[in-house]
KEGUFI-153041 format. One line per 8 residues: their letters; for each residue y, z, x of N, C-alpha, C. Coordinates in steps of 0.05 Angstrom, whole numbers, plus 5000, padded with zeros to 4 digits. Each point is the difference from the previous one (the first is absolute). Layout:
A) Y Z X Y Z X Y Z X ~ ...
This chain:
MLDAFVAE) 4366 5200 5436 5019 5000 4978 5028 4992 5010 ~ 5015 4986 4983 5027 4990 5008 5019 5023 5006 ~ 4997 5023 4986 5019 5022 5004 4997 5011 5029 ~ 4975 5002 5009 4996 5010 5028 5010 4979 5020 ~ 4995 4974 4994 5010 4979 5018 5030 5001 5003 ~ 5014 5002 4978 5029 5000 5000 5010 5025 5015 ~ 4988 5023 4994 5008 5025 5013 4996 4999 5030 ~ 4977 4990 5009 4994 4999 5028 5017 4980 5015
NRDELVRR) 5009 4979 4987 5015 4979 5013 5029 4999 4991 ~ 5010 5022 4990 5027 5001 4989 5021 4991 5020 ~ 4999 5010 5024 5021 4993 5020 4999 4970 5007 ~ 4976 4989 5002 4997 4972 5006 5011 4983 4977 ~ 4994 5008 4976 5010 4985 4977 5030 5001 4998 ~ 5012 5023 5006 5029 5002 5000 5012 4982 5022 ~ 4987 5000 5023 5010 4983 5022 4999 4971 4993 ~ 4978 4991 4987 4998 4972 4992 5021 4993 4980
CRVKAAMR) 5006 5018 4981 5020 4994 4980 5028 4999 5012 ~ 5005 5017 5020 5025 4999 5014 5005 4973 5014 ~ 4979 4990 5013 5002 4975 5014 5006 4977 4980 ~ 4986 5001 4977 5005 4979 4980 5028 5002 4989 ~ 5010 5024 4995 5027 5004 4989 5021 4991 5020 ~ 4996 5007 5025 5020 4993 5021 5002 4970 5004 ~ 4978 4986 4996 5000 4971 5003 5014 4986 4977 ~ 5001 5013 4977 5010 4987 4976 5027 5010 4991
STPTPTPR) 5006 5025 5003 5022 5013 4986 5027 4992 5010 ~ 5018 4995 4982 5029 4998 5005 5014 5014 4977 ~ 5015 5021 5005 5007 5012 5026 4976 5014 5013 ~ 5004 5010 5024 4979 5014 5015 4992 5025 4984 ~ 4974 5005 4999 4990 5024 4985 5012 5025 5011 ~ 5008 5018 4983 5011 5026 5008 4977 5019 5007 ~ 5006 5021 5015 4979 5020 5006 4987 5011 4975 ~ 5016 5004 4979 4989 5011 4974 4981 4980 4988
ELEYGVPR) 5007 4974 5002 4982 4979 4989 4974 5000 5015 ~ 5000 5003 5026 4976 4999 5016 4983 5026 4998 ~ 5014 5022 4997 4986 5026 5001 4992 5010 4973 ~ 5014 4992 4979 4995 5013 4974 4982 4983 4981 ~ 5008 4975 4996 4986 4984 4979 4971 4996 5004 ~ 4992 4987 5022 4972 4994 5005 4983 5025 5005 ~ 5008 5018 5018 4983 5024 5005 4996 5016 4974 ~ 5021 5003 4985 4997 5016 4975 4981 4986 4981
FLDQLVEA) 5001 4974 4997 4982 4986 4983 4971 5002 5009 ~ 4995 4999 5026 4973 5002 5010 4988 5027 4994 ~ 5016 5021 5003 4990 5027 4993 4993 5002 4971 ~ 5017 4989 4983 4995 5001 4971 4976 4982 4992 ~ 4997 4978 5014 4977 4983 4995 4974 5015 5007 ~ 4999 5014 5022 4977 5015 5008 4993 5021 4978 ~ 5020 5013 4989 4996 5020 4979 4989 4987 4975 ~ 5010 4976 4992 4990 4987 4976 4971 4991 5004
LRRHVPST) 4994 4990 5024 4972 4992 5005 4981 5024 5000 ~ 5009 5022 5011 4982 5024 5001 4996 5011 4972 ~ 5020 4998 4983 4998 5011 4972 4987 4980 4981 ~ 4996 4975 5010 4988 4979 4983 5017 4995 4975 ~ 5026 4998 5004 5019 4993 4979 5013 4974 5007 ~ 5008 4984 4980 5011 4973 5005 5027 5001 5014 ~ 5015 5021 4995 5026 5003 5012 5010 5029 4995 ~ 5023 5007 5010 5011 5027 4995 5030 4997 4994
AEIGLSAA) 5010 5021 4986 5029 5000 4994 5017 5001 5025 ~ 4989 5014 5021 5015 5002 5025 5005 4973 5013 ~ 4981 4982 4997 5004 4973 5011 5024 4986 4987 ~ 5001 5001 4974 5023 4988 4986 5026 5012 5007 ~ 5001 5027 5002 5025 5014 5007 5009 4993 5028 ~ 4981 5001 5019 5008 4994 5028 5009 4971 5003 ~ 4985 4982 4987 5008 4972 5001 5027 4995 4988 ~ 5007 5015 4979 5026 4997 4988 5022 5009 5019
LHGRDLQL) 4995 5023 5013 5019 5009 5020 5003 4980 5023 ~ 4977 4989 5008 5000 4980 5021 5016 4975 4992 ~ 4996 4991 4975 5014 4977 4991 5030 5004 4999 ~ 5009 5024 4991 5028 5007 5000 5011 5001 5028 ~ 4985 5011 5019 5009 5002 5027 5004 4972 5012 ~ 4982 4982 4995 5003 4972 5010 5025 4987 4988 ~ 5004 5005 4974 5024 4988 4987 5026 5011 5013 ~ 5001 5026 5005 5024 5012 5011 5006 4991 5028
HGFAVSQV) 4978 4992 5015 5004 4991 5028 5003 4970 5002 ~ 5002 4986 4978 5006 4972 5001 4977 4981 5003 ~ 4976 5010 4996 4976 4983 5001 4999 4982 4975 ~ 4987 4977 5003 4995 4983 4976 4977 5013 4984 ~ 4999 4993 4975 4979 5011 4983 4972 4991 5009 ~ 4999 4977 5014 4974 4991 5010 4988 5019 5019 ~ 5017 5016 5014 4989 5019 5020 4983 5021 4986 ~ 5007 5007 4975 4984 5020 4986 4971 4990 4997
VHVYGDVC) 4997 4975 4993 4974 4989 4997 4986 4997 5027 ~ 5015 4990 5020 4988 4995 5026 4989 5026 5013 ~ 5014 5022 4995 4991 5026 5012 4972 5006 4992 ~ 4995 4998 4974 4973 5007 4990 4980 4978 5005 ~ 5010 4976 5001 4982 4978 5009 4991 5004 5028 ~ 5018 5010 5018 4992 5005 5027 4978 5021 5002 ~ 5002 5020 4983 4979 5021 4999 4973 4988 4994 ~ 4999 4985 4978 4975 4988 4992 4989 4982 5022
QSIIELAL) 5017 4983 5011 4991 4981 5021 4990 5016 5025 ~ 5014 5021 5007 4992 5015 5024 4973 5014 4995 ~ 4996 5011 4976 4974 5013 4995 4977 4980 5001 ~ 5004 4977 4988 4978 4980 5000 4995 4990 5028 ~ 5021 4993 5015 4997 4990 5027 4986 5020 5018 ~ 5008 5025 4998 4987 5020 5017 4971 5006 4992 ~ 4995 4999 4974 4973 5004 4990 4981 4978 5010 ~ 5010 4975 5000 4984 4978 5010 4996 5002 5030
LLNAPISV) 5021 5009 5014 4998 5002 5029 4979 5021 5008 ~ 5000 5022 4985 4982 5023 5006 4973 4998 4985 ~ 4997 4978 4985 4976 4997 4984 4995 5023 4981 ~ 5021 5009 4986 4999 5022 4982 4999 4989 4971 ~ 4978 5002 4986 4999 4989 4973 5018 5015 4980 ~ 5010 4985 4981 5017 5012 4978 4985 4994 4974 ~ 4994 5022 4986 4985 4996 4974 5019 4988 4979 ~ 4987 4988 4980 5015 4988 4977 5018 5021 4987
EDFCTLNR) 4989 5024 4996 5015 5022 4987 5024 5007 5016 ~ 4997 5004 5026 5022 5007 5018 5021 4978 5000 ~ 4991 4975 5001 5019 4977 5001 5016 4999 4974 ~ 4988 5006 4977 5014 5000 4974 5021 5023 5000 ~ 4993 5023 5012 5019 5022 5001 5023 4993 5018 ~ 4994 4987 5023 5021 4991 5018 5020 4982 4985 ~ 4989 4980 4986 5017 4981 4986 5016 5013 4978 ~ 4988 5019 4986 5015 5014 4979 5023 5017 5011
CLDDAIAS) 4995 5013 5022 5021 5016 5013 5022 4982 5010 ~ 4993 4977 5012 5020 4981 5009 5016 4989 4977 ~ 4986 4994 4978 5014 4990 4976 5020 5019 4990 ~ 4993 5026 4997 5018 5020 4990 5023 5005 5019 ~ 4994 4999 5026 5021 5005 5020 5021 4977 5000 ~ 4990 4975 4998 5018 4977 4999 5017 5001 4975 ~ 4987 5005 4977 5015 5001 4975 5021 5022 5000 ~ 4993 5024 5010 5020 5022 5000 5022 4994 5020
GVTEYERG) 4993 4990 5023 5020 4994 5021 5020 4979 4991 ~ 4989 4978 4988 5018 4978 4991 5017 5009 4977 ~ 4988 5015 4981 5015 5009 4977 5024 5018 5009 ~ 4995 5019 5018 5021 5017 5009 5021 4985 5016 ~ 4991 4981 5016 5019 4983 5015 5018 4986 4981 ~ 4989 4988 4979 5017 4985 4980 5018 5019 4985 ~ 4990 5024 4994 5017 5020 4986 5024 5007 5017 ~ 4995 5003 5026 5023 5006 5018 5019 4977 5001
NQALVSAK) 4990 4975 5001 5017 4977 5000 5017 4998 4975 ~ 4987 5005 4977 5015 4998 4974 5022 5022 4999 ~ 4994 5024 5010 5020 5021 5000 5023 4992 5019 ~ 4994 4987 5022 5021 4991 5018 5017 4979 4987 ~ 4987 4981 4986 5015 4979 4986 5018 5012 4979 ~ 4990 5019 4984 5015 5012 4979 5025 5015 5012 ~ 4996 5013 5022 5022 5015 5012 5022 4982 5011 ~ 4992 4977 5010 5020 4981 5012 5013 4981 4981
LAHDDERF) 4989 4998 4976 5011 4981 4980 5025 5012 4987 ~ 5021 5004 5015 5024 5013 4989 5021 4980 4992 ~ 5000 4976 5009 5021 4980 4994 4987 4974 4991 ~ 5014 4986 4983 4990 4975 4989 4994 4979 5021 ~ 5016 5000 5022 4997 4980 5020 4973 5003 5015 ~ 4989 5024 5000 4975 5005 5014 4976 4995 4982 ~ 5003 4997 4974 4978 5000 4981 4980 4978 5006 ~ 5009 4976 5005 4981 4978 5002 4985 5001 5027
GFLAHEIR) 5013 5011 5020 4986 5003 5026 4977 5020 4997 ~ 5005 5022 4986 4979 5020 4996 4979 4990 4980 ~ 5008 4983 4982 4981 4988 4982 4980 4984 5015 ~ 5010 4983 5019 4982 4984 5017 4982 5018 5017 ~ 5011 5022 5009 4985 5019 5016 4977 5012 4984 ~ 5005 5007 4975 4980 5012 4983 4978 4980 4993 ~ 5009 4975 4994 4980 4979 4994 4982 4995 5024 ~ 5012 4999 5024 4984 4996 5024 4979 5022 5004
NLVGTATL) 5008 5025 4995 4982 5022 5004 4977 4999 4979 ~ 5007 4994 4975 4979 4999 4980 4981 4977 5005 ~ 5010 4977 5008 4983 4977 5007 4983 5007 5024 ~ 5012 5013 5020 4985 5007 5024 4977 5020 4994 ~ 5006 5019 4983 4980 5020 4992 4977 4986 4985 ~ 5007 4983 4981 4980 4986 4985 4982 4982 5018 ~ 5013 4987 5019 4985 4982 5018 4981 5016 5017 ~ 5009 5023 5011 4983 5016 5016 4976 5011 4985
AFEVLKTG) 5006 5010 4975 4978 5010 4983 4980 4978 4995 ~ 5009 4976 4995 4982 4977 4995 4983 4994 5024 ~ 5013 5001 5024 4985 4995 5024 4977 5020 5004 ~ 5006 5026 4994 4979 5020 5002 4978 4995 4980 ~ 5007 4993 4976 4980 4994 4979 4983 4976 5007 ~ 5013 4980 5013 4987 4975 5006 4977 5004 5020 ~ 5002 5021 5017 4979 5006 5019 4974 5008 4987 ~ 5002 5009 4975 4976 5009 4986 4991 5028 5006
GVGVAGST) 5015 5014 5018 4992 5027 5007 5006 5020 4979 ~ 5020 4995 4983 5008 5018 4979 5000 4985 4974 ~ 4996 5014 4978 4999 4988 4974 5027 4996 4987 ~ 5001 4981 4982 5025 4994 4986 5008 5024 4982 ~ 4981 5015 4990 5006 5022 4982 5008 5025 5015 ~ 5001 4999 5027 5006 5024 5015 5030 5004 5004 ~ 5007 5017 5019 5028 5007 5004 5017 4977 5010 ~ 4988 4983 5018 5015 4977 5010 5005 4980 4977
GGVLQRSL) 4981 4997 4982 5005 4983 4977 5023 5010 4983 ~ 5002 5026 4998 5022 5012 4985 5027 4995 5013 ~ 5001 5000 5026 5024 4994 5015 5009 4971 4994 ~ 4980 4981 5000 5006 4972 4994 5011 4997 4972 ~ 4988 5013 4981 5009 4998 4972 5028 5012 4997 ~ 5006 5023 5012 5026 5012 4998 5022 4982 5013 ~ 4993 4988 5022 5019 4983 5014 5007 4975 4984 ~ 4979 4988 4988 5006 4976 4983 5015 5007 4975
SGLRDLTN) 4994 5023 4988 5015 5008 4976 5029 5007 5008 ~ 5004 5013 5023 5027 5006 5008 5016 4975 5006 ~ 4987 4980 5012 5013 4974 5006 5008 4986 4974 ~ 4982 5000 4980 5006 4987 4975 5023 5014 4986 ~ 5000 5026 4999 5021 5015 4986 5027 4996 5014 ~ 4999 5001 5027 5025 4997 5015 5012 4972 4996 ~ 4983 4979 4999 5009 4973 4996 5013 4997 4972 ~ 4986 5009 4980 5010 4998 4972 5027 5014 4997
RSLAEVRL) 5001 5025 5011 5025 5016 4997 5023 4986 5016 ~ 4994 4990 5023 5021 4988 5017 5011 4974 4987 ~ 4982 4984 4989 5010 4975 4988 5018 5006 4976 ~ 4993 5020 4984 5017 5007 4978 5026 5011 5009 ~ 5000 5016 5022 5024 5012 5010 5019 4978 5011 ~ 4988 4980 5014 5017 4978 5010 5014 4986 4978 ~ 4986 4995 4978 5013 4987 4977 5023 5017 4989 ~ 4996 5026 4999 5020 5017 4989 5025 5001 5019
RHDVRDRS) 4994 5003 5026 5022 5002 5019 5018 4975 5000 ~ 4988 4977 4996 5015 4975 5000 5008 4990 4972 ~ 4995 5018 4981 5008 4994 4972 4988 4973 4991 ~ 4975 4996 5007 4986 4976 4991 4987 5006 4974 ~ 5008 4986 4978 4989 5006 4974 4991 4974 4987 ~ 4979 5002 4985 4989 4978 4985 4992 5010 4973 ~ 5019 5004 4983 4995 5013 4974 4987 4981 4981 ~ 4982 5011 4984 4987 4985 4978 4994 5020 4978
QFGIGEII) 4992 4989 4978 4993 5017 4977 4969 5000 4996 ~ 4989 5024 4997 4971 5002 4998 4993 5026 4986 ~ 4976 5001 4990 4990 5024 4987 4992 5021 5020 ~ 5006 5025 4994 4994 5021 5019 4970 5004 5004 ~ 4985 4992 4980 4971 5001 5002 4989 4982 5023 ~ 5015 4979 5006 4992 4982 5022 5001 5014 5027 ~ 5020 5017 5004 5001 5015 5025 4977 5020 5002 ~ 4994 5014 4978 4978 5018 5000 4974 4986 5007
TEVAPAAA) 4995 4977 4987 4976 4985 5004 4998 4990 5029 ~ 5023 4993 5012 5000 4989 5027 4992 5021 5021 ~ 5011 5025 4997 4996 5020 5021 4975 5016 4996 ~ 4989 5001 4975 4978 5019 4994 4974 4994 5016 ~ 4991 4975 5003 4975 4996 5014 5000 5010 5029 ~ 5021 4993 5015 5002 5009 5028 5003 5030 5001 ~ 5015 5011 4981 5004 5029 5000 4974 5015 4995 ~ 4983 4988 4982 4974 5013 4994 4983 5001 5025
LEAHAHGL) 5000 4978 5016 4985 5000 5025 5010 5021 5020 ~ 5026 5002 5002 5012 5019 5018 4993 5029 4991 ~ 5002 5004 4974 4993 5027 4990 4971 5007 5007 ~ 4983 4981 4996 4971 5005 5007 4997 5006 5029 ~ 5015 4986 5018 4997 5005 5028 5010 5028 5008 ~ 5018 5011 4984 5010 5027 5005 4984 5022 4985 ~ 4978 4991 4986 4985 5020 4985 5014 5009 4975 ~ 5017 4983 4988 5015 5007 4977 4993 4982 4976
SLKVDAVD) 5011 5006 4977 4997 4984 4976 5027 4989 4992 ~ 5001 4975 4990 5024 4989 4989 4997 4995 4970 ~ 5018 5011 4985 5000 4997 4971 5024 4982 4993 ~ 4996 4979 4984 5021 4983 4991 5003 5003 4970 ~ 5022 5010 4991 5005 5003 4972 5010 4973 4988 ~ 4993 4996 4974 5008 4976 4986 5031 4998 5000 ~ 5010 4976 5003 5029 4996 5000 5008 4981 4978 ~ 5025 5001 4992 5011 4982 4980 5005 4973 5013
VEARVDAD) 4981 4982 4997 5003 4974 5014 5023 4984 4989 ~ 5011 5007 4977 5023 4986 4990 5026 5008 5014 ~ 5000 5023 5013 5024 5009 5014 5006 4983 5024 ~ 5024 4988 5001 5007 4981 5021 5024 5010 5015 ~ 5002 4991 5025 5023 5007 5017 5010 4975 5013 ~ 5025 5002 5010 5011 4979 5017 5004 5012 5028 ~ 4982 4992 5018 5000 5014 5026 4989 4981 5022 ~ 5003 5009 5025 4987 4986 5023 4971 5010 5000
RPILTAVV) 4982 4982 4993 4972 5008 4997 4987 5010 5025 ~ 5003 4986 5023 4988 5010 5025 5009 5027 5008 ~ 5027 5005 4997 5010 5026 5007 4990 5022 4982 ~ 4999 4994 4973 4990 5020 4981 4971 5005 5005 ~ 4984 4980 5007 4972 5004 5006 4997 5018 5024 ~ 5017 4995 5021 4998 5017 5024 5008 5028 4994 ~ 5019 5005 4982 5007 5027 4992 4976 5015 4988 ~ 4987 4987 4981 4977 5013 4987 4978 5004 5020
ANLLQNAF) 4995 4980 5017 4978 5004 5020 5006 5023 5019 ~ 5026 5003 5008 5007 5022 5018 4997 5027 4986 ~ 5007 5001 4975 4996 5026 4985 4971 5007 4999 ~ 4983 4980 4996 4971 5006 4999 4990 5009 5028 ~ 5008 4986 5021 4992 5008 5027 5009 5028 5006 ~ 5024 5007 4992 5010 5027 5004 4983 5020 4986 ~ 4992 4994 4975 4983 5018 4984 4973 5003 5013 ~ 4988 4978 5010 4974 5002 5013 5001 5017 5025
KFTRPGTT) 5023 4999 5014 5003 5014 5025 5002 5030 4995 ~ 5013 5009 4979 5006 5028 4997 4985 5015 4978 ~ 4986 4985 4982 4985 5014 4980 4976 5014 5012 ~ 4990 5020 4986 4977 5016 5011 4974 4984 4999 ~ 4982 5006 5018 4974 4985 5000 4985 5003 4974 ~ 4988 4978 4991 4984 5000 4976 5015 5000 4974 ~ 5026 4996 5001 5017 5000 4976 5005 4972 4990 ~ 5017 4998 4980 5006 4975 4986 5030 4993 5003
VTLRGAAT) 5006 4975 5006 5027 4990 5000 5002 4982 4975 ~ 5021 5004 4985 5003 4985 4974 5024 4981 5002 ~ 4995 4975 4993 5021 4980 4998 5003 4993 4971 ~ 5024 5003 4990 5005 4995 4971 5026 4985 4996 ~ 5001 4986 4978 5025 4986 4992 5007 5008 4972 ~ 5025 5002 4994 5009 5008 4974 5027 4986 4994 ~ 5009 5001 4976 5025 4986 4993 5013 5015 4976 ~ 5026 5000 5000 5016 5008 4977 5014 4976 4990
TDLVLIEV) 5019 5004 4981 5015 4977 4990 5016 4986 5021 ~ 5011 5015 5019 5018 4989 5020 4989 5001 5029 ~ 4979 5015 5005 4991 5004 5027 4971 4994 5004 ~ 4992 4994 5025 4973 4997 5008 4995 5020 5022 ~ 4977 5014 4999 4994 5021 5019 4973 4994 5013 ~ 4999 5002 5027 4975 4998 5015 4997 5027 5014 ~ 4977 5013 4995 4996 5027 5011 4975 5001 5017 ~ 5002 5015 5022 4977 5006 5017 4998 5030 5002
EDECGGLP) 4978 5011 4991 4996 5029 5000 4977 5007 5019 ~ 5005 5020 5018 4980 5009 5018 4993 5029 4994 ~ 4981 5011 5015 4991 5027 4997 5002 5014 5027 ~ 5024 4999 5012 5005 5011 5027 5003 5031 5000 ~ 5001 5012 4976 5004 5028 4998 5029 5008 4995 ~ 5018 4981 4998 5028 5006 4995 5017 5002 5025 ~ 5026 5000 4996 5019 5001 5021 5014 5027 5002 ~ 5009 5008 5024 5016 5024 5002 5026 4996 4983
DGTAGDLF) 5010 5022 4990 5024 4998 4983 5024 4988 5016 ~ 5014 4982 4986 5024 4988 5011 4996 4978 5020 ~ 4975 4990 5003 4995 4978 5019 4998 4973 4988 ~ 4997 4998 4974 4995 4974 4987 5023 4980 5006 ~ 5025 5010 4999 5022 4982 5004 5002 4989 5028 ~ 4987 5012 5020 5002 4990 5028 4979 4980 5007 ~ 4981 4995 4982 4977 4983 5006 5008 4971 5006 ~ 5022 4991 4988 5007 4972 5002 5019 4994 5023
QPFVQRSA) 5005 5020 5017 5017 4995 5023 4984 4988 5023 ~ 5011 4982 5016 4985 4988 5022 4991 5021 5020 ~ 4976 4997 5010 4988 5017 5021 4993 5028 4991 ~ 5001 5005 4974 4991 5026 4989 4971 4997 4992 ~ 4983 5018 5009 4971 5000 4995 4992 5025 4985 ~ 4980 4998 4984 4994 5021 4980 4983 5023 5011 ~ 4988 4997 5022 4982 5022 5010 4998 4998 5030 ~ 4981 5016 5011 4996 5000 5029 4987 4975 5009
DRTGLGLG) 4989 4983 4982 4989 4975 5008 5023 4981 5007 ~ 5002 4992 5026 5023 4984 5008 4992 4971 5006 ~ 4977 4991 4989 4993 4972 5003 5020 4983 4985 ~ 5007 4976 5010 5019 4984 4987 5028 5007 5010 ~ 5020 4986 4989 5028 5002 5009 5018 5016 4981 ~ 4989 5008 4977 5017 5014 4980 5020 4982 4986 ~ 4993 4974 4999 5018 4981 4987 4990 4990 4973 ~ 4975 5007 4992 4988 4989 4976 5015 5007 4975
LAMCRWGA) 5007 5025 4995 5013 5008 4976 5030 4992 5000 ~ 5012 4999 5024 5027 4989 5001 5001 4971 4992 ~ 4980 4985 5009 4998 4972 4992 4996 4997 4970 ~ 4985 5019 4988 4996 4999 4971 5026 5004 4985 ~ 5017 5019 5011 5026 5004 4987 5017 4975 5002 ~ 5001 4988 5024 5016 4976 5003 4990 4977 4982 ~ 4973 4998 4998 4988 4979 4983 5006 5004 4971 ~ 5001 5025 4991 5007 5005 4972 5029 4994 4995
EVNDGRIS) 5017 5008 5018 5029 4996 4996 5008 4971 5001 ~ 4987 4985 5017 5007 4971 5002 4992 4985 4975 ~ 4982 5012 4984 4992 4988 4975 5013 5014 4976 ~ 5023 5013 5005 5016 5013 4980 4986 5023 4987 ~ 4982 5012 5015 4985 5023 4989 5005 5025 5017 ~ 4983 5019 4996 5001 5025 5016 4972 5011 5003 ~ 4997 5019 5018 4975 5013 5004 5004 5030 5001 ~ 4981 5014 4990 5002 5030 4999 4973 5012 5005
ARNLPDHG) 5001 5025 5008 4975 5015 5005 5001 5025 4982 ~ 4977 5006 4987 4998 5023 4983 4978 5018 5011 ~ 5006 5025 5005 4980 5018 5011 4983 5012 4977 ~ 4974 5001 5004 4982 5013 4981 4988 5024 5016 ~ 5012 5024 4997 4991 5022 5017 4970 5005 4999 ~ 4989 5005 5023 4971 5005 5003 4982 4977 4992 ~ 5012 4977 4995 4984 4976 4993 5007 4976 5017 ~ 5024 4990 4998 5006 4976 5016 5029 4991 4995
CVFTVTLP) 5004 4974 5003 5026 4988 4997 4998 4974 4983 ~ 5021 4994 4987 5002 4974 4985 5025 4985 5010 ~ 4995 4977 5011 5022 4982 5009 5004 4979 4978 ~ 5025 4997 4991 5006 4982 4978 5021 4979 5008 ~ 4993 4975 4997 5019 4978 5003 5010 4992 4972 ~ 5026 5001 4996 5011 4993 4973 5017 4975 5003 ~ 4995 4980 4983 5014 4975 5001 5010 4992 4972 ~ 5022 4985 4999 5009 4990 4974 4979 4982 4987
RLPALAGR) 4996 5003 4974 4981 4983 4986 5015 4976 4988 ~ 4987 4977 5003 5011 4976 4987 4994 5000 4971 ~ 5018 4988 4984 4993 4997 4971 4974 4984 4997 ~ 4986 5006 4978 4975 4986 4995 5005 4970 4997 ~ 4981 4984 5009 5003 4971 4997 4999 4991 4971 ~ 5016 4980 4994 5001 4990 4972 4972 4991 4992 ~ 4994 5006 4975 4974 4991 4989 4978 5020 5005 ~ 5006 5022 5014 4979 5020 5006 5000 5021 4978
């Protein structure tokens, strides 16, 4: 059985992994990296094999700690993947050398444990990087450098996850597939938000007149897909398609998209996010309502400040709602948040309404 093989050859497997890491790693592996990550994983792998379970919670937790440790010591994110790849390669090489057969069931367990470890380690590494980026983004002059840094990390994570999936050892629907999906979604959201922010910062405007229903129609399909990916529902209320505004359409579209992304991030699992449009004689309103459970008293007014984040979840830079405020104001509008205690929040963009077209 593979559990007995790994237990009996633990020291040799650790030695082989050390050799592989020393030949590849820059910077040089720390004693903690050599002594903690691989030996701990091998012990947990033996336990999973003996219990005949596909993986254990302890593997994910230890891999997360390992990923954070690598990030803090300046290793590249690729090292997280390489560490567990070394384990797999060392087990297979030694098994072939000693003519020790590995059953299909044991091999599947090995792959699942590796998949979970890679996913947890990479996710925690990226979380640490994003927290570092958020902490350092204190001045406007630094913003674009850190933007490039975050894009590089997201692309790197997505590429590594794809390389793991390409080997065929783990399934697309597993934890590594989830890492790839989150990285691509994060890259898309970061790009859209950054492009809109650049336009705002440089006062680039391209105003036109259009019906508010066109904005709703434009953002709804992609939003519905994103809601589904988060296990949520998107409800779109009927809007007054006759209500028209004079605004920068790309910026207003980005504002609505950011409000939806914010709602998907913070609403409770299995709930509904509602996108609605309404109009009065003089105003047009676009609302996004979530079911996050409500806000602490007195916090609604702080949500639109740069680098302010709504919960312990620190993914992202805390610029999304600030960008929404800038986007509303540049279109002669305003944005507000209304707390629904024990239910959720309603974010409302209010814009001046154009007079109805002649002949309508």
